[in-house]
C-alpha positions as CSV (number, residue, x, y, z in Angstrom):
1,X,29.4,-0.5,10.5
2,X,30.4,3.0,9.3
3,X,28.9,5.9,11.3
4,X,26.5,7.1,8.8
5,X,25.3,10.1,11.0
6,X,28.4,12.0,10.3
7,X,28.2,14.2,7.2
8,X,31.9,13.8,6.1
9,X,31.5,9.9,6.4
10,X,28.3,10.1,4.3
11,X,30.1,12.1,1.6
12,X,33.3,10.0,1.7
13,X,31.2,6.7,1.0
14,X,29.2,8.6,-1.7
15,X,32.5,9.5,-3.4
16,X,33.9,6.0,-2.9
17,X,31.0,4.5,-4.9
18,X,30.6,7.4,-7.3
19,X,27.0,8.3,-6.0
20,X,24.9,11.1,-6.3
21,X,21.4,11.4,-4.4
22,X,18.9,11.0,-7.1
23,X,16.3,13.7,-7.1
24,X,13.9,11.6,-9.3
25,X,14.0,8.9,-6.4
26,X,13.6,11.5,-3.7
27,X,16.9,10.5,-2.1
28,X,17.5,12.4,1.2
29,X,19.8,10.4,3.5
30,X,19.0,10.8,7.2
31,X,22.0,11.6,9.5
32,X,20.4,12.5,12.9
33,X,20.9,9.8,15.6
34,X,18.2,11.1,17.8
35,X,15.6,11.0,15.1
36,X,16.6,7.5,13.8
37,X,16.1,6.4,17.4
38,X,12.8,7.8,17.7
39,X,11.5,6.2,14.6
40,X,12.9,2.6,15.8
41,X,11.2,3.3,19.2
42,X,8.0,4.3,17.4
43,X,8.1,0.9,15.4
44,X,8.0,-1.0,18.7
45,X,9.7,-4.0,17.4
46,X,10.7,-7.3,19.3
47,X,13.0,-10.2,18.3
48,X,9.8,-11.9,17.3
49,X,9.0,-9.3,14.7
50,X,9.6,-8.9,10.9
51,X,10.5,-5.4,9.8
52,X,10.1,-4.3,6.1
53,X,12.0,-1.1,5.4
54,X,11.4,0.6,2.0
55,X,14.0,2.6,0.7
56,X,17.1,1.9,3.3
57,X,19.2,4.3,1.4
58,X,22.7,4.0,3.0
59,X,21.4,1.6,5.6
60,X,21.8,3.7,8.7
61,X,18.2,3.0,9.8
62,X,18.3,-0.5,8.5
63,X,21.0,-1.4,11.1
64,X,19.2,0.0,14.1
65,X,16.2,-2.0,13.0
66,X,18.2,-5.1,12.9
67,X,19.2,-4.5,16.4
68,X,15.6,-4.9,17.5
69,X,13.5,-6.9,15.0
70,X,14.3,-10.6,14.5
71,X,14.2,-10.2,10.6
72,X,14.6,-7.0,8.5
73,X,13.9,-7.0,4.7
74,X,15.1,-3.8,2.9
75,X,13.5,-3.0,-0.3
76,X,15.7,-0.8,-2.3
77,X,14.9,0.4,-6.1
78,X,18.1,1.9,-6.8
79,X,20.5,-0.7,-7.9
80,X,23.5,1.7,-7.4
81,X,22.9,1.4,-3.6
82,X,23.0,-2.4,-3.4
83,X,26.8,-2.7,-3.2
84,X,26.9,0.1,-0.8
85,X,24.2,-1.5,1.5
86,X,26.1,-4.7,1.5
87,X,29.2,-2.8,2.9
88,X,27.4,-0.6,5.5
89,X,25.2,-3.6,6.7
90,X,28.0,-6.2,6.6
91,X,27.8,-8.2,9.8
92,X,24.1,-8.0,10.4
93,X,23.0,-11.4,9.7
94,X,19.2,-10.8,10.0
95,X,19.0,-8.4,7.1
96,X,17.7,-9.5,3.5
97,X,18.4,-7.0,0.7
98,X,15.7,-6.9,-2.1
99,X,16.5,-5.0,-5.3
100,X,13.1,-3.9,-6.3
101,X,10.2,-1.5,-6.8
102,X,8.0,-1.4,-3.8
103,X,5.0,-0.5,-5.7
104,X,5.3,-3.9,-7.3
105,X,6.4,-6.0,-4.6
106,X,4.1,-8.9,-3.3
107,X,4.8,-8.3,0.3
108,X,2.8,-11.1,1.6
109,X,5.1,-13.4,-0.7
110,X,8.0,-11.5,0.4
111,X,7.3,-12.3,4.2
112,X,6.1,-15.7,3.8
113,X,2.7,-14.6,5.0
114,X,4.0,-13.4,8.3
115,X,2.8,-10.3,9.9
116,X,5.2,-7.2,9.4
117,X,5.8,-3.6,10.3
118,X,6.7,-1.1,7.6
119,X,9.3,1.4,8.3
120,X,10.2,3.9,5.5
121,X,11.4,7.4,4.7
122,X,9.1,8.0,1.7
123,X,9.7,10.5,-1.1
124,X,6.6,12.5,-2.1
125,X,6.0,10.6,-5.4
126,X,5.6,7.2,-4.0
127,X,3.8,8.2,-0.7
128,X,0.1,7.8,-1.6
129,X,0.2,5.0,-4.2
130,X,2.4,2.8,-1.8
131,X,0.2,3.3,1.3
132,X,-3.0,2.3,-0.7
133,X,-0.8,-0.7,-2.1
134,X,0.0,-1.9,1.4
135,X,-3.5,-1.3,2.9
136,X,-5.7,-2.4,0.0
137,X,-3.7,-5.6,-1.0
138,X,-4.6,-7.5,2.0
139,X,-1.0,-8.2,3.1
140,X,-0.5,-8.9,6.6
141,X,1.0,-5.5,7.6
142,X,0.1,-4.5,11.3
143,X,1.8,-1.1,11.7
144,X,3.4,1.6,9.3
145,X,5.9,4.1,10.6
146,X,6.4,6.5,7.8
147,X,8.5,9.6,7.4
148,X,6.7,11.7,4.9
149,X,6.4,15.4,4.0
150,X,4.8,17.3,6.7
151,X,1.9,18.4,4.5
152,X,1.2,14.9,3.9
153,X,1.2,13.8,7.5
154,X,-1.4,16.6,8.0
155,X,-3.5,15.0,5.2
156,X,-3.3,11.4,6.6
157,X,-4.7,12.6,10.0
158,X,-7.2,15.3,8.6
159,X,-10.8,15.5,9.9
160,X,-13.6,16.2,7.8
161,X,-14.5,19.7,6.7
162,X,-10.9,21.2,5.7
163,X,-8.9,21.6,2.7
164,X,-6.3,18.7,4.0
165,X,-9.3,16.1,4.1
166,X,-9.6,13.9,1.1
167,X,-9.6,10.4,-0.3
168,X,-6.1,9.7,1.3
169,X,-7.4,10.8,4.9
170,X,-10.7,8.6,4.5
171,X,-9.1,5.5,3.3
172,X,-6.2,5.7,5.6
173,X,-8.4,6.3,8.5
174,X,-10.7,3.4,7.1
175,X,-7.9,0.9,7.6
176,X,-5.8,2.4,10.3
177,X,-5.6,4.4,13.4
178,X,-3.3,7.4,12.5
179,X,-0.9,9.1,14.9
180,X,1.0,12.3,14.0
181,X,4.3,11.6,16.0
182,X,6.7,14.5,15.6
183,X,8.1,16.8,13.1
184,X,11.5,16.3,11.4
185,X,13.3,19.5,10.1
186,X,15.0,19.5,6.6
187,X,18.5,20.1,8.2
188,X,19.0,16.5,9.3
189,X,19.3,15.1,5.7
190,X,22.0,15.0,3.0
191,X,21.2,16.5,0.8
192,X,18.8,18.8,2.5
193,X,15.4,18.8,1.0
194,X,13.1,21.8,0.5
195,X,10.4,21.0,2.9
196,X,10.2,19.7,6.4
197,X,9.1,16.0,7.2
198,X,7.1,14.5,9.9
199,X,6.7,10.8,11.1
200,X,3.3,9.3,11.5
201,X,2.4,5.7,12.7
202,X,-0.5,4.0,11.2
203,X,-1.8,1.1,13.4
204,X,-3.7,-1.3,11.3
205,X,-7.3,-1.9,12.7
206,X,-8.4,-5.6,13.2
207,X,-11.5,-4.5,11.4
208,X,-12.2,-1.3,9.1
209,X,-13.5,1.6,10.9
210,X,-16.8,1.3,9.5
211,X,-18.9,-1.7,7.9
212,X,-19.4,-1.2,4.1
213,X,-21.5,-3.7,1.9
214,X,-18.9,-3.5,-1.0
215,X,-15.4,-2.5,-0.1
216,X,-14.6,-2.0,-3.8
217,X,-17.3,0.3,-4.3
218,X,-16.6,2.3,-1.0
219,X,-13.0,2.9,-2.4
220,X,-14.3,4.0,-5.7
221,X,-16.9,6.2,-4.3
222,X,-14.4,7.9,-1.9
223,X,-12.0,8.6,-4.7
224,X,-14.7,9.8,-7.1
225,X,-16.0,12.3,-4.3
226,X,-12.6,13.9,-4.4
227,X,-11.6,13.5,-8.0
228,X,-13.1,17.2,-8.9
229,X,-13.1,19.1,-5.6
230,X,-14.5,22.1,-7.1
231,X,-17.8,20.3,-8.1
232,X,-20.5,19.3,-5.9
233,X,-20.6,15.6,-4.7
234,X,-23.4,14.7,-6.9
235,X,-21.6,16.0,-10.1
236,X,-18.3,14.6,-9.2
237,X,-19.8,11.0,-8.6
238,X,-21.9,11.2,-11.9
239,X,-18.6,11.9,-13.6
240,X,-16.2,9.5,-11.6
241,X,-18.5,6.8,-10.9
242,X,-21.6,6.8,-13.3
243,X,-23.6,4.2,-11.7
244,X,-26.2,6.9,-11.5
245,X,-27.2,10.2,-13.0
246,X,-26.4,13.4,-11.1
247,X,-30.2,13.6,-10.2
248,X,-30.1,10.0,-8.8
249,X,-26.9,10.7,-6.7
250,X,-28.9,13.9,-5.4
251,X,-31.6,11.7,-4.4
252,X,-29.3,9.2,-2.4
253,X,-27.8,12.2,-0.7
254,X,-31.3,13.5,0.4
255,X,-32.3,10.2,1.5
256,X,-29.3,10.5,4.1
257,X,-30.3,13.8,5.2
258,X,-27.7,15.6,3.1
259,X,-28.1,18.6,1.0
260,X,-28.1,17.9,-2.7
261,X,-25.2,20.4,-3.3
262,X,-22.8,19.2,-0.6
263,X,-19.2,18.7,-1.4
264,X,-17.0,15.5,-0.6
265,X,-15.0,17.1,2.0
266,X,-18.1,17.7,4.3
267,X,-18.7,14.0,4.6
268,X,-17.5,12.1,7.6
269,X,-16.4,8.5,7.1
270,X,-19.6,7.1,8.5
271,X,-21.5,9.3,6.0
272,X,-19.4,7.9,3.1
273,X,-20.2,4.3,4.3
274,X,-23.9,5.2,4.5
275,X,-23.6,6.6,0.9
276,X,-21.9,3.5,-0.3
277,X,-24.6,1.4,1.1
278,X,-27.2,3.6,-0.7
279,X,-25.4,3.3,-3.8
280,X,-25.3,-0.6,-3.5
281,X,-29.2,-0.5,-4.0
282,X,-30.0,-0.1,-7.7
283,X,-32.5,2.3,-8.7
284,X,-36.3,1.2,-9.2
285,X,-37.2,0.1,-12.5
286,X,-39.4,2.5,-14.0
287,X,-43.2,1.2,-14.6
288,X,-43.8,0.1,-18.1
């Protein structure tokens, strides 16, 4: 395989195929051997494992994954990269290339229902919807090792009370255990992005972190709580989740010992679960 950690060789390969990194797809190709090895190590793969790589780019990480996993499925949306990947991954008999949009991919069908580990260098525009797609679809993902923008990594691991804490943090921590692993400087990519990145590991929980009576309602409530961050929680939920009026939401907040003017970022996951349970109980029918 071509050494794709040498900038001159990356540029030569792109010139050969007439490629330009597409900003619309967030294409920045990783060229640092040390970072690549740390990502592979974080994935903890064995010959019994299936790895799914989303956005393999030129294939430099794919080839290393193929050395560890029994099977690697690489999902690439850019059709112009498919012939490049066929060249750079020639000789790796355990890699399956799939041209497709990861946001529309049925991963359970793709892997034949087998548990799998996701490894990906995610562009900003796809990060949140793809994480939700993987975690909420019920597919048998067991671990996600993701390179994301550094600020997104902070949001994934954020505790309650701060500006970084939001629906993404609540829902990701509901489904997984989040570990911020290490920072990745912008200097190890071609072309160089405008921000630094970080690698996080999301370990899927055997059971969600807290019990909820209705998971769909819990998801809607959490998203609604942060839909309009400047508003109080009762106002946000009355607008985004009009099951109850603002006053009825305030009643439910007071029943949980929370002030009626509390904002979403102040609630822990356990408090969101308790609020979802309270929301699952319909208001009393007025006396005739």
